[in-house]
LOGULUM-266786 format. One record per residue (C-alpha): residue in three letters; x negated, z, y negated. Coordinates in pm, whole numbers, plus 50000, padded with zeros to 5 digits. Example, Ala and Ser with C-alpha at 12.3 -4.5 7.8 and 13.67 -1.06 7.14 Angstrom:
# LOGULUM-266786
ALA487705078050450SER486335071450106
//
This chain:
# LOGULUM-266786
MET531224814449906SER529244780849839GLN528084786549500LEU524384788149454LEU523534824649346SER520584829849123VAL517474845549298ALA517864877549053GLU521904881949153ALA520994877049496GLN518414904349498GLN520444927249330ARG523324926249555LEU521254923949865LEU519324955749756SER522804973849644VAL523404983450020PHE520284997350100THR519065032350079PRO516105052950130LEU515885062550465GLU516385103150618ILE513485123850584GLU511005134750856MET507915155250878VAL504825139951014PRO501175153051068ILE498975135350762ALA497095121951057GLU499755099051115ALA500915096350729SER498585069550631GLY500615040950458ARG503985063250461VAL506215070550156LEU506385105450031ALA510085118850038ARG509225151749840ALA506365155049588VAL503425175449679GLN502285206949456ALA499155225249487ALA499775262349622ALA496205272849506ASP493595261049277TYR491015237049366PRO488045245949387SER489565276949465PHE485935294349361ASP483075289949121ASN480455268749303SER477195248749249SER477505212249189MET473755208249336ASP470935226949518GLY468875247349290PHE468755285349151ALA471805303249012VAL470515321748681ARG471505339448398VAL471415320548086ALA469495345947882ASP466855347948165VAL465665313448107HIS465965308347731GLY462995290447608ALA461455277547952SER460075243947945PRO457285223748169GLU454415240047956HIS456165277847967GLY457815286348273VAL459585314648349THR459265336048666LEU462345351648823ASP462855374649140VAL464855355449414VAL467135382149534THR469305362649761ASP470135328249950ILE473375311749928PRO474265284650186ALA477615266450167GLY480255288750319ARG478585321850255ILE480125346749998VAL477495371149892ASP478095404149691VAL474955405849501ARG475415407649119LEU472375389948925GLN470495413948726PRO468045403848419GLY465355386448555GLN466835377348890ALA467795343549023ALA469485333649383ARG468815301449566ILE471755281349605MET473145253149787THR475495226849664GLY478905238649709ALA478165270949772PRO479925300949573LEU478435312049278PRO477125348549279PRO478425375049026GLY476635375548731ALA475275338648740GLU476205315248444ALA474545285248544VAL472385263548799ILE468935251148764PRO468065222249008VAL465445228349232GLU463695197249069ASP463065219148749THR461465244648931ASP458375251649142PHE459775255649461ASN459005223449657GLU459665232349995ARG463035215150061GLN463195206150432PRO465575224750656GLY464895258950775VAL462755267950460HIS463435303750377ALA463835309249988PRO460655322249807ALA460335358349699ARG459935346249342VAL460465312049139GLN459325296348819ILE461715281648611TYR460835250848387ARG463695246948158SER466455264947993THR470155257848039GLN473605266947896SER476425284348035GLY478565266248301GLU475935239248361ASN475905223548698ILE478905247248811ARG482225233148911PRO484445262848816ARG487625271248991GLY490545250948938GLN488405222348764ASP489975192348983ILE493515209149052HIS495495237448935MET497775258949129GLY501475246149085GLU500325211148956LEU501975180049090VAL499335160949304LEU501415133749468PRO504735122849344ALA507715114649551GLY507845079349627GLN503905079049676ARG502735052249952LEU500005075150100ARG496595060650063PRO493605070850243GLN492315091449957ASP495825104349958ILE495455119550294GLY492035135150238LEU493525151849929LEU496335166150119ALA493585178650396LEU491415192150135LEU494295214550017GLY495285227350339ILE498245205550378GLY499055193650755THR502385180450740VAL504345159650488ALA508075148850437VAL508065111650449HIS511115087450489ARG511565075050814LEU510245039550912PRO513015011350932LYS513714993751240VAL513844956451196ALA515244934051441VAL513734897451444PHE514974864551640SER514314830751589SER517044804951707GLY516824770251836ASP516674753052156GLU513724732852039LEU511744767752027VAL509594780052308PRO507194808652327VAL503474803252230SER502564808952590SER504644778252738ARG503674742452698LEU505184719052501SER507764693252610ALA508884662652407GLY510934674952106GLN509734710852144ILE507774732751907HIS506134766451915ASP508134797951776SER505874808251451ASN508394824251257SER508924854751502TYR505184860451455THR505144856151089LEU508244878151030ILE506984906051261ALA503734907251069GLN505434906050729ILE507724937450859GLU504634958050978LYS502664949350645TYR505564965250418GLY506324996150652GLY508684984350888GLN508924990051282ALA509734952351411VAL511954949351712ASN511344914951848LEU514484900052022GLY512664866852116ILE514224832052102VAL517634825952118ARG519164792352228ASP521944776152013ASP524934789952210LEU527824810052106ALA527534836852360ALA523754840052349VAL523724845951979LYS526404871752001ALA524474891452278CYS521574890552051LEU523214907251799ASP525054932552008ARG521424940252146ALA520264944751803VAL523054969751754GLU522284988152073GLU518894990851949GLY519975012151677VAL518284989251387ASP518604993451019LEU518414957250972ILE518614922251142ILE516554894551069SER517054859351194SER515454825651110ALA517314792951139GLY520984789351221VAL522564798050909SER522844763450770VAL525694738750812GLY524544719451102ALA526534714551431PHE524484737951607ASP523764765751366PHE525744790751560VAL524204822151377ARG526094822051081HIS529444817751263ILE529054848251476VAL527764868651209GLU531064860451007GLN533024867051342GLY531444905551406GLY531084910651009HIS531024895250707LEU528424872450486ASP528094881150112PHE526444849650032TRP524764823350191ARG523144797049943VAL520404808749682ASN519254786649379MET515754787549507ARG512734761249666PRO511924767549946GLY514704786350130LYS518204774249963PRO520064782950283LEU519504821750310ALA522544843650431PHE522984877150364GLY525834900850519SER526164926450798TYR526864923451162GLY529034951451246THR527754978851013ILE524184967651021PRO523004946650694TYR521984912250822VAL519584884850650GLY519394850950772LEU516404829350657PRO515584792050701GLY513994779951009ASN511324762650843PRO508084783650843VAL507564784450496SER511074787350386ALA511344821450616PHE507704831950481ILE508874831950113GLY512464841050163PHE511204872750344GLU508794879350041VAL511484875149784PHE514294894249949VAL513464913450258ARG510274929850143LEU512054945149886ALA514814958750123ILE512134974150373LEU510154990250067LYS513555006149916MET514625020850289ASN510845033250294GLY511785051249965ASP509465029549780GLN511715016149493THR508575001549289ASP507924965649314GLN504094965149330ARG503594928549348SER500664918449208THR501264889048931GLN499064871248714ARG499914847348404VAL497884814748511ARG497444779048379ILE498154750148559THR495324723748627GLU497544694248709PRO501424683348599ILE503944698148807GLU507564682448906SER510324704949037ASP514174701149102GLY515324727148876ARG515844755449141GLU513664785749106SER510704774949276TYR507624791649479LEU504914770349499ARG501664773549690ALA498664775949494ILE495074786849474VAL494484808749157SER491004813249038HIS489204828948733GLN486154813148569ALA485114816248180GLY487774842548101VAL490724820548218TRP492844820548505SER493814786448637ALA496064775448946HIS496224742749144LEU498534733249439THR497624733649791GLY498694697849849HIS502004688749988GLN504714713149918GLY507294707850199SER508764736150362GLY507354728950723ASN503904726350621LEU502354759850735ARG498674751750654SER499264746050289LEU500584785450274VAL497454795350466GLN495254778450207ALA497054794249934ASN496264827649786ALA499214826049550LEU502914814349466LEU503624798649140LEU506774809049003VAL508734778848847PRO511564790248638SER515144779448741GLY516084749048517VAL512664736748495LYS511674703148623SER508554692648479LEU505484709348368PRO502174693648197ILE498624701748250SER497684738848091ALA501294749948098GLU501624789148179LEU503534805148462ASP503454836648678ALA501574835849021TRP502164862049283LEU498784870249449LEU499574869149781ASP496094882149928SER496454914449704ALA500064920849747
//
């Protein structure tokens, strides 16, 4: 139990207990950011009819053959077609139809001549189509026409299972007439911070006290990656209080419990003790910096992750472990972390643990470079705020010279 696990092994063991949550149907207006549980296939072609891609005149190709600005061709305008209107007028030789962008193409039409290439200059709203129009250029079949099925064919896969729905995906669903989708239920994640030194942000500090920041950070992270946070507040360093908090999480029916602090080996670190009494711990120390005292197990049947109390350690522990669990419960099993290979602009010393160092990554003259945001202490939250990336120093590496290359997690685009 006391052996330090590698980050990779700890991730594997943690993720092995999570599965995608049950499926529910939700309206697309409420589905943004949710993960599709079932693939979406088109029930029809889109567009479902041939239509004009611009305002102009629908014509037969042969009727405008040889037309030019010097030698215009005059056609009879037999109908006027706004978007949303179907006409049953078939174009005959020598005929044209005024047509608006998106309007269905009339039978017999083969192309659309833009209004700019005609002598019809009355373009303000409410103006009726002319009786005749002069065309000043030739065309070819299909020009300025969006044919049926140009974008999507019936039966075609349009969105795969596991897709996290973006605004453009929601728009496509609406366009296809799909009003509800099958998604995985959002995971409920309980959060609490432990420690007698902690007070709410609304309270004035007394000597030796600090404001609880971890709860706010962790709730924001939970919501960022698609979870529903259940805030259990601050728990005192007391066995009964810790047990009551964990029991409340069970009563809330959460899918995961997260705590910050209380999982190390201090005389007042009660959380780990209560978890072991009411469940079990799989591991509680990981070969990483910051965040070595990270516990994983279960309380009752609910998975439990105990993060360190230092703010940066808690943040990074969440990003390395909890984030992946939430994504998996959501049905999103692809790690889409944005990573960039960078050159460091200063030497780096480490202690041999896999390290996640706060840094600023920039791109200049074709080179991605990174420098640290100052002191890397796990209580220095401001240096995390200043950072836009985490540099990943592999396990076993204790020293890196200037211009050494490392992978960096880009936090702002994660």
